[in-house]
C-alpha positions in Angstrom: 0.0 0.0 0.0 3.0 2.3 -0.1 1.7 4.1 -3.2 -1.3 5.3 -1.2 0.8 6.9 1.5 1.2 10.7 1.4 4.7 11.2 2.7 7.0 14.2 2.8 10.8 13.6 3.2 12.1 14.6 6.6 15.8 14.6 6.1 18.1 16.7 4.1 21.8 15.8 3.7 23.7 15.9 6.9 20.7 16.1 9.3 20.0 12.4 9.9 22.7 11.8 12.6 21.8 14.9 14.6 18.2 13.8 14.7 19.1 10.3 15.6 20.5 11.6 18.9 17.1 12.7 20.0 14.2 10.6 21.2 10.9 9.8 19.4 7.7 9.9 21.5 4.9 8.0 19.8 1.4 9.0 21.1 -1.3 6.4 20.5 -5.1 6.7 21.0 -5.7 4.7 24.2 -7.1 6.7 27.2 -4.8 8.7 29.3 -6.1 9.9 32.7 -2.9 11.0 34.5 -1.4 13.4 32.0 0.9 14.8 34.7 2.5 11.4 35.4 2.8 10.4 31.7 4.3 13.8 30.7 6.9 13.5 33.5 8.7 11.1 31.2 9.1 13.7 28.4 12.3 15.5 27.8 13.3 18.7 26.0 13.9 18.0 22.3 11.7 14.9 22.0 10.2 14.5 18.6 6.4 13.7 18.9 4.7 11.4 16.5 0.9 11.2 16.9 -1.1 8.2 15.7 -4.6 8.9 14.4 -6.8 9.5 17.5 -3.7 10.0 19.6 -4.2 13.6 18.5 -6.8 14.0 21.3 -3.9 14.0 23.8 -1.8 16.7 22.0 -3.0 19.7 24.0 -3.7 17.8 27.3 -0.2 17.0 28.5 0.8 19.0 31.7 4.4 19.6 30.8 6.8 22.5 30.1 8.1 20.4 27.2 6.8 21.2 23.7 4.4 18.3 22.8 3.2 19.5 19.5 3.2 17.0 16.7 6.3 16.8 14.4 4.6 14.0 12.5 1.1 12.6 12.3 0.4 9.1 11.1 -2.9 7.3 10.6 -5.7 6.0 8.4 -8.0 8.5 10.2 -10.8 6.0 10.8 -11.1 7.2 14.4 -10.1 10.8 14.0 -10.6 13.4 11.3 -7.6 14.1 9.2 -6.3 17.4 10.4 -5.7 20.3 8.1 -2.5 21.9 9.4 1.1 22.6 8.4 2.5 19.4 9.9 4.0 16.4 8.1 1.3 13.8 7.7 1.6 10.2 6.5 -1.9 9.0 5.6 -2.3 5.2 5.6 -5.0 3.1 3.9 -7.6 1.6 6.2 -6.9 -1.9 4.9 -3.3 -2.7 5.9 -1.2 -5.2 7.9 0.4 -2.8 10.4 -1.6 -0.9 13.0 -1.1 2.8 13.0 1.1 2.5 16.1 3.3 -0.2 14.6 3.7 1.8 11.4 4.7 4.8 13.5 7.3 2.6 15.3 8.7 1.4 12.0 8.8 5.0 10.8 10.7 6.2 13.8 13.2 3.4 13.4 13.7 4.2 9.7 14.4 7.8 10.5 17.2 6.8 12.8 15.8 7.2 16.3 17.5 4.9 18.8 15.3 5.8 21.8 11.5 5.4 21.5 8.9 6.2 24.1 5.3 5.1 23.5 2.3 6.5 25.4 -1.4 6.1 25.0 -0.7 2.5 23.9 -2.3 0.5 26.8 -6.0 0.8 27.2 -9.5 -0.8 26.8 -8.6 -2.8 23.7 -6.6 -5.8 25.0 -5.6 -6.9 21.5 -4.1 -3.5 20.7 -2.5 -3.3 24.1 -0.9 -6.7 23.7 0.4 -5.9 20.2 1.9 -2.7 21.4 3.7 -4.4 24.3 5.1 -6.9 21.9 6.2 -4.1 19.6 9.0 -3.5 22.2 10.6 -6.5 20.6 10.5 -4.9 17.2 12.2 -1.9 18.6 14.8 -4.1 20.4 15.5 -6.1 17.2 16.3 -2.9 15.3 19.0 -2.0 17.8 17.0 0.8 19.5 15.6 0.9 23.0 11.9 1.2 23.7 9.7 2.0 26.6 5.9 2.1 27.2 4.3 4.3 29.8 0.7 4.4 30.8 -1.2 5.9 33.8 0.2 3.4 36.2 3.3 1.7 34.9 6.5 1.7 32.8 7.3 -1.3 30.5 10.7 -2.2 29.1 12.6 -5.3 28.0 15.4 -7.1 29.8 17.2 -9.5 27.6 20.4 -11.4 26.9 23.0 -10.6 29.6 21.3 -7.4 30.5 20.3 -6.0 33.9 17.9 -3.3 35.0 17.1 -1.4 38.3 13.8 -0.9 39.9 13.7 2.2 42.1 12.0 2.0 45.5 9.3 4.6 44.4 7.7 1.8 42.3 5.2 -0.2 44.4 5.4 -3.5 42.4 7.4 -4.9 39.6 6.9 -8.0 37.4 9.0 -10.0 35.0 7.1 -11.8 32.2 8.6 -14.2 29.6 7.2 -13.0 26.3 9.4 -14.8 23.8 10.1 -18.4 24.8 12.0 -19.4 27.9 14.2 -17.0 29.8 17.1 -18.5 31.8 19.6 -17.3 34.3 17.1 -14.9 35.8 18.3 -13.2 38.9 16.5 -10.8 41.2 18.3 -9.0 44.1 17.2 -6.6 46.8 13.6 -7.6 46.4 10.9 -9.2 48.6 11.2 -12.3 46.4 14.7 -12.9 45.1 15.7 -15.3 42.4 19.1 -16.9 41.6 19.7 -18.4 38.1 16.0 -19.1 37.7 14.1 -20.1 34.6 10.8 -18.5 33.5 8.7 -19.7 30.6 5.4 -18.6 29.1 3.5 -21.6 30.5 4.4 -20.7 34.1 4.7 -17.0 35.0 5.6 -16.7 38.6 7.7 -13.5 38.8 4.7 -11.2 39.3 4.0 -8.5 41.9 7.4 -8.4 43.4 8.5 -5.5 45.7 11.7 -3.6 46.3 13.1 -4.2 49.8 14.6 -1.2 51.6 16.0 2.0 50.1 18.2 0.5 47.4 16.9 -0.4 44.0 16.1 -4.0 43.2 18.3 -5.4 40.4 17.0 -7.9 37.8 19.1 -9.6 35.1 18.7 -12.4 32.6 21.4 -14.5 30.9 19.4 -15.7 27.9 16.0 -14.8 26.7 13.6 -11.9 26.8 11.6 -10.6 29.7 9.1 -7.8 29.9 9.8 -5.7 33.0 6.7 -3.9 34.2 7.1 -1.4 37.0 3.8 -0.4 38.7 3.2 2.5 41.0 -0.2 1.3 42.4 
């Protein structure tokens, strides 16, 4: 369906690498209630990509950071196509990629190595699940990805990687989302693990808590885990 897409080139010679140093924020159309919390993850210089009905959030973020759209992507089946001087990629309604997945691929193709996704977890479980799995698409491209909703932050922990969970998070969970994860270790938590194995058939590393004032540390030798930090 590429021929149906209205797309203006973003880069001129010599600009790609300077843009790649910044972060892309992809705003999807799921409900956001706590705009103050979500916008606390934004940084100066973020490039905002809005997906279709994600545009309902554009003016609602409580942040000093400029959250205006740098790019709008969508088939506009849930939001009217805006008439404004902003780059727009219009997608056909009948397509394989969701608007949010297309936006992720577009951010990757433009050289962004850090991608934050908001408005991606909501009432539609199918879309929420696909968006969570899209973190693997980002990871496979060599970029890093994060999803933030009203309550939580989601990232991947994978091959020989470790991550910290700060005490301000009430709970955290590790979920095997791509086969078996082995060599899983959790330290400084209420429930610690040492060289454990987690597979999709038996998910037991759920609703853990940080013990004390030091961050908990999780690591995995082989495999992919979805790390969810929850503040409620």
